[in-house]
Backbone as a printed PyTorch tensor [residue, N CA C, xyz], in Angstrom:
tensor([[[ -3.6770,   7.4360, -10.9360],
         [ -2.4910,   6.6540, -11.1520],
         [ -1.1140,   7.3920, -11.0750]],

        [[ -0.3620,   6.8280, -10.4150],
         [  1.1740,   7.7150, -10.2820],
         [  1.8750,   7.2900, -11.4880]],

        [[  2.3860,   8.5050, -12.1680],
         [  3.2550,   7.8380, -13.5300],
         [  4.5950,   8.2500, -13.1910]],

        [[  5.5570,   7.6140, -13.9370],
         [  7.0280,   7.9610, -13.7930],
         [  7.1170,   9.0810, -14.9630]],

        [[  8.0510,  10.0720, -14.5000],
         [  8.3000,  11.2120, -15.3800],
         [  9.4520,  10.9340, -16.1290]],

        [[  9.7570,  11.7960, -17.2910],
         [ 10.8720,  11.4720, -18.1520],
         [ 12.2530,  11.7150, -17.3660]],

        [[ 12.3720,  12.8850, -16.8370],
         [ 13.5810,  13.3280, -16.2090],
         [ 13.8960,  12.8160, -14.6750]],

        [[ 14.8970,  12.5020, -14.4940],
         [ 15.5350,  11.8970, -13.0940],
         [ 15.0600,  13.2260, -11.9790]],

        [[ 15.3190,  14.2240, -12.1590],
         [ 15.1010,  15.4710, -11.2410],
         [ 13.5840,  15.4920, -11.0360]],

        [[ 12.6810,  15.2480, -12.1180],
         [ 11.1080,  15.3300, -11.8430],
         [ 10.5870,  14.2720, -10.9620]],

        [[ 11.3760,  12.9670, -11.0080],
         [ 10.9070,  11.9160, -10.2190],
         [ 11.4870,  12.1450,  -8.7940]],

        [[ 12.6230,  12.6360,  -8.7020],
         [ 13.0930,  13.0190,  -7.3990],
         [ 12.1640,  13.8800,  -6.6960]],

        [[ 11.7780,  14.9840,  -7.5140],
         [ 11.0700,  16.0250,  -6.7840],
         [  9.6260,  15.5170,  -6.4750]],

        [[  9.1180,  14.7550,  -7.3370],
         [  7.7860,  13.9550,  -7.0980],
         [  7.9240,  13.1950,  -5.6030]],

        [[  9.0680,  12.5090,  -5.4540],
         [  9.0860,  11.5630,  -4.3490],
         [  9.2160,  12.3930,  -3.1750]],

        [[ 10.2070,  13.4540,  -3.1680],
         [ 10.2360,  14.2590,  -2.0730],
         [  9.0450,  15.1480,  -1.7730]],

        [[  8.2910,  15.5270,  -2.8790],
         [  7.0950,  16.2290,  -2.3710],
         [  6.2380,  15.5560,  -1.7000]],

        [[  5.8440,  14.0800,  -2.3020],
         [  4.9640,  13.0990,  -1.6400],
         [  5.4720,  12.8320,  -0.1570]],

        [[  6.6770,  12.6290,   0.0650],
         [  7.2690,  12.3320,   1.3070],
         [  6.9590,  13.3780,   2.1830]],

        [[  7.0940,  14.4540,   1.8920],
         [  6.6950,  15.6830,   2.9140],
         [  5.2180,  15.7130,   3.2800]],

        [[  4.4580,  15.2360,   2.1410],
         [  2.9200,  15.1680,   2.3680],
         [  2.9040,  14.0530,   3.4860]],

        [[  3.5090,  13.1390,   3.1680],
         [  3.1590,  11.8090,   4.2400],
         [  3.6010,  12.3160,   5.5240]],

        [[  4.6530,  13.0120,   5.6020],
         [  5.0720,  13.1770,   7.0630],
         [  4.1430,  14.1460,   7.6140]],

        [[  3.4560,  15.1110,   6.9980],
         [  2.4620,  16.0260,   7.4360],
         [  1.1510,  15.2690,   7.8850]],

        [[  0.6970,  14.2430,   6.9800],
         [ -0.2640,  13.3270,   7.4150],
         [ -0.0050,  12.3000,   8.6040]],

        [[  1.2170,  12.4710,   9.0570],
         [  1.5230,  11.4730,  10.2540],
         [  1.4770,  12.0670,  11.6760]],

        [[  1.3220,  13.6410,  11.5930],
         [  1.2010,  14.3950,  12.5440],
         [  0.0510,  13.9880,  13.4100]],

        [[  0.4680,  13.9220,  14.7630],
         [ -0.5010,  13.2910,  15.7660],
         [ -0.6980,  11.8550,  15.8440]],

        [[  0.0770,  11.0750,  15.4300],
         [  0.0080,   9.5520,  15.1530],
         [ -0.6750,   8.9860,  16.3000]],

        [[ -0.3920,   9.2760,  17.5250],
         [ -1.0520,   8.5380,  18.6060],
         [ -2.4580,   8.5650,  18.8190]],

        [[ -3.0330,   9.8560,  18.2620],
         [ -4.4540,  10.0260,  18.1970],
         [ -5.3710,   9.8160,  16.9290]],

        [[ -4.5320,   8.9940,  16.0580],
         [ -5.2700,   8.9530,  14.7520],
         [ -6.3880,   7.8640,  14.8520]],

        [[ -7.2980,   8.0370,  14.3480],
         [ -8.7080,   7.3390,  14.0350],
         [ -8.2090,   6.0610,  13.0430]],

        [[ -8.9610,   4.9200,  13.1890],
         [ -8.7100,   3.9470,  11.9860],
         [ -8.6070,   4.6130,  10.6370]],

        [[ -9.6560,   5.4660,  10.3550],
         [ -9.6110,   6.2330,   9.1480],
         [ -8.2330,   6.7770,   8.7830]],

        [[ -7.8400,   7.5790,   9.6870],
         [ -6.5110,   8.2520,   9.5130],
         [ -5.4300,   7.2870,   9.3580]],

        [[ -5.3970,   6.2220,   9.9800],
         [ -4.5350,   5.2720,   9.9620],
         [ -4.3370,   4.5650,   8.4940]],

        [[ -5.6020,   4.2010,   8.0470],
         [ -5.6650,   3.7310,   6.7410],
         [ -5.4510,   4.6180,   5.6660]],

        [[ -5.4420,   5.9460,   5.7800],
         [ -5.0680,   7.0460,   4.7880],
         [ -3.4770,   7.1670,   4.8750]],

        [[ -2.9110,   6.9630,   5.9670],
         [ -1.4660,   7.2080,   6.2170],
         [ -0.8850,   5.8740,   5.5170]],

        [[ -1.4390,   4.6080,   5.6810],
         [ -0.8330,   3.4530,   5.1040],
         [ -0.9310,   3.4790,   3.6150]],

        [[ -2.0380,   4.2740,   3.1990],
         [ -2.2270,   4.1160,   1.7430],
         [ -1.2440,   5.0800,   1.1110]],

        [[ -0.8200,   6.2120,   1.8830],
         [  0.2880,   6.9170,   1.4350],
         [  1.7190,   6.4010,   1.4220]],

        [[  1.7110,   5.6700,   2.3290],
         [  3.0190,   4.9190,   2.4220],
         [  3.0240,   3.9940,   1.2290]],

        [[  2.0190,   3.3750,   0.6820],
         [  2.2290,   2.4440,  -0.4320],
         [  2.2660,   3.2680,  -1.7480]],

        [[  1.7460,   4.4660,  -1.5970],
         [  2.0060,   5.4710,  -2.7710],
         [  3.4680,   5.8300,  -2.8870]],

        [[  4.1160,   6.0870,  -1.7640],
         [  5.4290,   6.4240,  -1.7290],
         [  6.4250,   5.5300,  -2.1500]],

        [[  6.1410,   4.2760,  -1.9820],
         [  6.9790,   3.1840,  -2.6620],
         [  6.7960,   3.1950,  -3.8630]],

        [[  5.8280,   3.5170,  -4.6740],
         [  5.7450,   3.5770,  -6.1850],
         [  6.6400,   4.8570,  -6.4240]],

        [[  6.4770,   5.8950,  -5.8170],
         [  7.3310,   6.9390,  -6.2520],
         [  8.5480,   6.5120,  -6.2310]],

        [[  9.0550,   6.0060,  -5.0460],
         [ 10.6070,   5.5460,  -4.9230],
         [ 10.9230,   4.4460,  -5.9840]],

        [[ 10.0490,   3.7200,  -6.3780],
         [ 10.2440,   2.6450,  -7.7360],
         [ 10.5170,   3.3650,  -8.9000]],

        [[  9.6370,   4.5650,  -9.0990],
         [  9.9370,   5.3310, -10.1380],
         [ 11.2180,   6.0940, -10.2390]],

        [[ 11.6590,   6.6740,  -9.0030],
         [ 12.9650,   7.4130,  -8.9640],
         [ 14.0900,   6.3010,  -9.0350]],

        [[ 14.0400,   5.1000,  -8.5920],
         [ 14.9190,   4.1410,  -8.7550],
         [ 15.2490,   3.7420, -10.2650]],

        [[ 13.9840,   3.5330, -10.9460],
         [ 14.1410,   3.0740, -12.4370],
         [ 14.7300,   4.2710, -13.0950]],

        [[ 14.3240,   5.6540, -12.8500],
         [ 14.7600,   6.7880, -13.5370],
         [ 16.2560,   6.9340, -13.3700]],

        [[ 16.7890,   6.7470, -12.2240],
         [ 18.0410,   6.6880, -11.9060],
         [ 18.8360,   5.5990, -12.6330]],

        [[ 18.3600,   4.4620, -12.5440],
         [ 19.0780,   3.3540, -13.4180],
         [ 19.0430,   3.6960, -15.0360]],

        [[ 18.2270,   4.2940, -15.2230],
         [ 18.0860,   4.6750, -16.7790],
         [ 19.1070,   5.7750, -17.0950]],

        [[ 19.4210,   6.5930, -16.0790],
         [ 20.4040,   7.5350, -16.3950],
         [ 21.6870,   7.3190, -16.0980]],

        [[ 22.0810,   6.2000, -15.7220],
         [ 23.5070,   5.9150, -15.4800],
         [ 24.1680,   5.0770, -16.6300]],

        [[ 25.4130,   5.2810, -16.8000],
         [ 25.8850,   4.6020, -17.8880],
         [ 26.0120,   2.9890, -17.9530]],

        [[ 25.9820,   2.4550, -16.4930],
         [ 26.0540,   0.7870, -16.7780],
         [ 24.3100,   0.5170, -16.7140]],

        [[ 23.4440,   1.2920, -16.5150],
         [ 22.0780,   0.9480, -16.3210],
         [ 21.6850,   0.6340, -14.9260]],

        [[ 22.5710,   0.0430, -14.1260],
         [ 22.3560,  -0.4090, -12.6540],
         [ 23.6730,  -0.8210, -12.2580]],

        [[ 23.8330,  -0.7590, -10.9060],
         [ 24.9420,  -1.2890, -10.2080],
         [ 24.6290,  -2.6140,  -9.7040]],

        [[ 25.3250,  -3.7600,  -9.8500],
         [ 25.1350,  -5.1450,  -9.4780],
         [ 26.3770,  -5.7380,  -9.2490]],

        [[ 26.4650,  -6.8580,  -8.0950],
         [ 27.3850,  -7.6470,  -7.7630],
         [ 27.6390,  -8.5800,  -8.9920]],

        [[ 28.6710,  -9.0510,  -9.3950],
         [ 28.9610,  -9.7420, -10.4820],
         [ 28.5850, -11.2200, -10.0360]],

        [[ 28.5580, -11.5570,  -8.9000],
         [ 28.2710, -13.0470,  -8.4000],
         [ 26.8000, -13.1340,  -7.9260]],

        [[ 26.0980, -12.2490,  -7.9920],
         [ 24.6870, -12.3200,  -7.6390],
         [ 23.8400, -11.2720,  -8.3000]],

        [[ 22.3850, -11.7250,  -8.3870],
         [ 21.5920, -11.0020,  -9.1850],
         [ 20.8410,  -9.7510,  -8.5800]],

        [[ 21.1840,  -9.5910,  -7.2590],
         [ 20.6310,  -8.3750,  -6.4220],
         [ 21.8050,  -7.3090,  -6.4660]],

        [[ 21.1970,  -6.0960,  -6.5220],
         [ 22.0110,  -5.0500,  -6.6660],
         [ 22.8700,  -4.8820,  -5.4860]],

        [[ 24.1180,  -4.4140,  -5.6510],
         [ 25.1310,  -4.3610,  -4.5660],
         [ 24.8910,  -2.8390,  -4.0970]],

        [[ 25.3870,  -2.7150,  -2.7370],
         [ 25.3320,  -1.4880,  -2.0880],
         [ 26.8560,  -0.8610,  -2.0470]],

        [[ 26.8990,   0.0800,  -2.9590],
         [ 28.2640,   0.8940,  -3.1110],
         [ 28.7640,   1.3170,  -1.7630]],

        [[ 30.0810,   1.6490,  -1.5970],
         [ 30.6790,   2.2020,  -0.4630],
         [ 30.3100,   3.5980,  -0.8910]],

        [[ 30.0120,   4.5890,   0.1610],
         [ 29.9060,   5.8900,  -0.1770],
         [ 30.8280,   6.6480,   0.9120]],

        [[ 31.5560,   7.5200,   0.5020],
         [ 32.6570,   8.1690,   1.1040],
         [ 32.2100,   9.7340,   1.1760]],

        [[ 32.1050,  10.2890,   2.1620],
         [ 31.8070,  11.7980,   2.0710],
         [ 32.7510,  12.5610,   2.7180]]])
């Protein structure tokens, strides 16, 4: 079972480590057998769990708890300026 960690940085590290593992398992995609395809799809599902943990951890560590549009129940996408 994939468990959420206490610290945001730990959840980010878990997500990134697992994402790299997933990328490595995708090598040779055109030649994948059905078993390899099933493994990659299972890893994609696990990566979604890691991402949910990361999102939850991030929102728990922000002053507002989460960013949302006042007129909607769905989270707003903030403008990012680099």
